[in-house]
TIKE-574351 format. One record per residue (C-alpha): residue in one letter; z, x, y. Coordinates in steps of 0.2 Angstrom, whole numbers, padded with zeros to 4 digits, always signed. Example, Ala and Ser with C-alpha at 12.3 -4.5 7.8 and 13.67 -1.06 7.14 Angstrom:
a+0039+0062-0022;s+0036+0068-0005;
***
This chain:
m+0444+0515+0521;l+0456+0517+0506;r+0457+0532+0499;v+0464+0535+0481;g+0464+0550+0473;l+0461+0549+0455;s+0467+0565+0441;g+0473+0569+0426;g+0471+0584+0412;i+0457+0585+0402;g+0454+0571+0388;a+0465+0561+0395;g+0451+0546+0400;k+0449+0548+0417;s+0430+0543+0418;t+0434+0526+0408;v+0447+0522+0425;a+0435+0528+0436;a+0421+0518+0428;r+0428+0500+0426;l+0435+0506+0445;v+0415+0506+0450;e+0413+0490+0440;h+0425+0482+0454;g+0417+0489+0469;a+0425+0505+0473;v+0414+0518+0477;h+0416+0537+0466;i+0416+0552+0472;d+0415+0564+0459;a+0421+0584+0467;d+0415+0588+0450;a+0399+0584+0450;i+0398+0590+0470;a+0403+0607+0468;r+0389+0608+0456;e+0378+0600+0467;v+0379+0613+0482;v+0374+0628+0470;e+0359+0620+0464;p+0344+0629+0463;g+0336+0630+0483;t+0353+0627+0490;e+0364+0636+0504;g+0377+0637+0494;l+0368+0648+0478;a+0358+0659+0490;k+0376+0661+0497;v+0384+0665+0477;v+0369+0676+0474;e+0372+0688+0490;a+0390+0690+0487;f+0390+0690+0468;g+0371+0698+0465;a+0356+0691+0456;d+0363+0694+0440;v+0373+0678+0441;l+0357+0667+0439;g+0348+0663+0423;d+0333+0665+0418;d+0327+0648+0425;g+0335+0652+0443;g+0350+0642+0441;l+0366+0649+0442;n+0374+0654+0425;r+0391+0649+0427;p+0400+0661+0411;a+0392+0678+0421;l+0398+0671+0439;a+0414+0667+0432;a+0415+0685+0424;k+0416+0692+0443;a+0423+0679+0452;f+0438+0679+0442;a+0439+0698+0439;d+0453+0697+0454;e+0459+0688+0465;d+0448+0694+0479;s+0432+0690+0471;r+0439+0672+0468;r+0445+0671+0484;r+0427+0676+0491;l+0419+0662+0480;n+0432+0648+0483;g+0427+0654+0504;i+0411+0651+0500;l+0412+0636+0489;h+0425+0626+0498;p+0418+0624+0513;l+0403+0618+0507;i+0409+0604+0495;g+0422+0599+0508;a+0406+0595+0520;r+0396+0586+0505;t+0412+0577+0502;a+0415+0569+0521;e+0396+0566+0522;r+0400+0554+0508;m+0415+0546+0513;a+0407+0544+0529;r+0394+0533+0522;v+0409+0522+0512;p+0407+0505+0523;a+0425+0502+0535;d+0433+0490+0519;g+0427+0503+0506;i+0439+0508+0492;v+0435+0528+0487;l+0440+0534+0472;h+0441+0554+0475;d+0439+0560+0456;v+0447+0578+0457;p+0452+0588+0442;l+0463+0597+0450;l+0470+0587+0465;v+0489+0593+0459;e+0486+0610+0457;g+0478+0609+0475;g+0490+0601+0481;y+0479+0586+0488;a+0491+0572+0484;p+0496+0571+0502;s+0480+0565+0509;y+0478+0549+0502;h+0483+0533+0502;l+0487+0533+0485;v+0486+0544+0470;l+0483+0538+0452;i+0484+0550+0437;v+0476+0542+0419;d+0486+0552+0407;a+0489+0552+0388;p+0499+0562+0375;v+0493+0582+0369;e+0489+0577+0354;t+0478+0564+0356;r+0471+0575+0369;v+0466+0587+0359;r+0459+0577+0347;r+0448+0569+0359;l+0442+0584+0363;t+0440+0592+0347;e+0429+0575+0342;l+0420+0569+0354;r+0416+0585+0366;g+0416+0597+0351;m+0428+0609+0356;s+0440+0621+0345;e+0457+0615+0344;e+0461+0631+0350;d+0449+0631+0366;a+0457+0612+0368;r+0475+0618+0369;a+0471+0632+0379;r+0464+0621+0394;i+0474+0608+0391;k+0489+0623+0394;a+0479+0630+0409;q+0481+0615+0419;a+0496+0605+0429;s+0510+0598+0419;d+0514+0582+0416;e+0530+0585+0427;q+0518+0590+0441;r+0506+0577+0439;r+0523+0563+0439;a+0527+0570+0455;v+0515+0567+0467;a+0508+0551+0454;d+0510+0534+0463;v+0503+0525+0449;w+0504+0533+0429;l+0492+0525+0418;d+0494+0528+0401;n+0477+0530+0390;s+0484+0534+0374;g+0478+0517+0365;p+0462+0514+0359;a+0447+0515+0370;g+0445+0499+0383;a+0463+0496+0381;v+0467+0503+0397;l+0457+0493+0405;s+0467+0478+0409;e+0478+0487+0418;v+0464+0493+0428;d+0461+0477+0432;r+0476+0472+0436;l+0477+0488+0447;w+0463+0483+0457;r+0467+0464+0458;e+0484+0466+0464;r+0488+0486+0475;l+0471+0491+0479;v+0461+0475+0486;p+0480+0470+0495;f+0481+0488+0499;e+0466+0490+0509;e+0465+0475+0519;n+0483+0476+0523;v+0477+0495+0534;r+0460+0486+0539;l+0470+0473+0546;r+0486+0480+0552;r+0493+0465+0541;p+0513+0468+0538;r+0525+0465+0525;p+0528+0447+0522;p+0547+0444+0525;m+0555+0442+0513;p+0576+0437+0509;p+0586+0451+0504;e+0588+0454+0486;l+0599+0468+0480;v+0593+0478+0464;p+0604+0492+0457;y+0602+0509+0463;d+0586+0517+0456;e+0584+0534+0450;t+0565+0536+0454;w+0570+0532+0473;p+0570+0550+0479;a+0555+0555+0470;q+0543+0541+0478;a+0553+0543+0494;a+0546+0563+0491;r+0528+0558+0491;a+0530+0547+0507;l+0539+0560+0515;a+0525+0572+0511;r+0510+0560+0518;l+0521+0559+0536;r+0522+0575+0537;l+0505+0579+0535;l+0503+0564+0546;t+0516+0572+0560;a+0513+0593+0557;g+0515+0598+0574;r+0521+0585+0582;a+0538+0577+0574;l+0551+0588+0572;r+0558+0583+0554;v+0554+0569+0543;d+0570+0563+0530;h+0574+0549+0517;i+0587+0541+0524;g+0595+0523+0520;s+0602+0515+0504;t+0590+0520+0495;s+0595+0539+0499;v+0611+0537+0492;p+0614+0538+0473;g+0622+0523+0465;l+0623+0513+0478;p+0613+0495+0477;a+0599+0490+0490;k+0585+0480+0494;d+0571+0491+0484;v+0563+0498+0500;l+0562+0515+0503;d+0568+0518+0522;l+0561+0534+0530;q+0567+0542+0547;v+0549+0551+0559;t+0562+0561+0572;v+0551+0566+0589;s+0557+0574+0603;t+0551+0558+0615;l+0543+0541+0611;a+0526+0545+0619;q+0522+0557+0606;a+0528+0541+0590;d+0514+0533+0601;e+0501+0548+0601;f+0500+0547+0583;a+0503+0528+0577;d+0486+0524+0575;t+0486+0540+0565;l+0499+0534+0554;s+0492+0515+0553;d+0476+0521+0547;a+0484+0532+0534;g+0495+0515+0527;f+0510+0513+0536;v+0506+0501+0551;r+0514+0501+0565;a+0526+0483+0569;e+0521+0475+0584;g+0532+0472+0597;e+0549+0480+0603;w+0560+0489+0592;w+0578+0495+0592;d+0591+0502+0586;d+0611+0493+0589;g+0621+0506+0600;g+0637+0495+0598;g+0632+0487+0614;e+0617+0499+0617;r+0599+0496+0614;w+0591+0510+0608;a+0573+0512+0608;k+0562+0516+0593;r+0546+0513+0584;f+0542+0502+0569;h+0529+0506+0554;y+0529+0495+0539;g+0519+0502+0522;a+0508+0492+0517;d+0505+0496+0500;p+0510+0482+0492;g+0515+0491+0475;r+0527+0501+0486;p+0538+0495+0500;v+0543+0504+0515;n+0549+0505+0530;v+0546+0521+0542;h+0560+0520+0558;v+0553+0533+0571;r+0566+0539+0583;s+0568+0552+0597;t+0579+0564+0600;a+0583+0554+0617;t+0596+0543+0610;p+0609+0546+0595;a+0602+0533+0583;w+0592+0546+0573;r+0606+0559+0569;l+0619+0544+0564;a+0603+0539+0552;l+0608+0556+0543;l+0625+0555+0546;f+0629+0539+0538;a+0618+0541+0522;a+0626+0559+0519;w+0643+0554+0524;l+0641+0540+0510;r+0634+0553+0497;a+0650+0564+0499;n+0664+0550+0499;p+0661+0537+0483;p+0673+0525+0490;e+0666+0523+0506;r+0649+0521+0497;d+0657+0506+0485;a+0667+0497+0501;y+0649+0496+0508;a+0643+0491+0491;t+0653+0474+0492;v+0650+0472+0508;k+0631+0470+0506;a+0633+0460+0490;k+0642+0448+0500;l+0631+0445+0515;a+0617+0447+0504;e+0622+0433+0494;t+0627+0423+0509;h+0609+0424+0515;a+0600+0423+0498;t+0589+0408+0506;d+0586+0417+0521;p+0567+0420+0526;s+0570+0437+0532;v+0582+0449+0531;e+0585+0447+0551;a+0604+0440+0548;y+0610+0447+0536;t+0605+0466+0543;e+0614+0457+0561;e+0629+0456+0552;k+0630+0472+0539;q+0627+0480+0555;h+0645+0476+0562;w+0653+0486+0546;v+0640+0499+0548;n+0647+0503+0567;a+0664+0504+0563;a+0659+0515+0548;f+0650+0527+0560;q+0668+0531+0569;r+0674+0535+0550;a+0660+0544+0547;e+0660+0557+0563;q+0677+0560+0558;w+0671+0569+0542;a+0658+0575+0550;e+0672+0585+0563;r+0682+0589+0547;t+0669+0597+0535;g+0656+0603+0548;w+0643+0595+0543;s+0626+0594+0556;a+0609+0586+0555;
***
């Protein structure tokens, strides 16, 4: 299934977005609702809470008195940890049960208010953040929910900042307009990104070939790469030696194809084969066939994965330390970043070849011709590394 994490600040309008996606067919799993369910009267969760914090956290009706529990559970860090130790496993188990019932071709919308604060973003195929300006949110909270302005602003301030949310957002939906204005954007997201993304993962469908088309350097490429790298680090934890952003999109000022190149370094390619299915399930589909790097007369074997998200093309090169290719990929990018004249010379070569191969159905001929310049540049990069003491 495709797992989509949904979050946003209080009053931003997540419920509007969630309801529309459910209309399209998404399975909505609400973390707040589950958190309430696991402490309903008669549950194991409520019994454990009472055992830990006393019977005075119960109301007259036998249900949980949330203000009374909050007064005790958030009085100090130990109490907060004790409460989390009770609730988190129960919430996790209930969430897993719900997810297990989703069909293989399903799209799960996991609605998590504290997705950013909890560091959960890398565990999803895609993170969707719903946003609205602070003043709009304050107005909604006071007019629609009856909060005082002071309470509304305090709650907003206590949550993650816009900068923190933007750092994890694969999709940023502006819900500042009138009610329903965001729905057309949600419809397009479902049709053009979520549905094909799910199909690409389930069917192990590679990205279709396309001619080389260069675009100006995008200042958001590093942040986009950081989100993909966080997912790869989680997926390969304990097996990969390192995970890096490489290639032209990692060099400020260098025009490039709008495809992020990422590298996973392992000790042996046998390790890469062990987690290949894990990467494919998570949206980095393994490419069929044999893949290698051009070593100037040698072929250095590697593994290759395509990003399945149609909204963010990604190439994942899995290289082992048994060949020099992993280090050269890091060196080449570092050398270009440190040497603007070489970066500009490379840009000229790329632009000329992109024009020459503009009508090619793939980038293979473009890549092959470009590699001649790159192989010669490796020698200059090695000299620079020796002079400067650079190391991977």
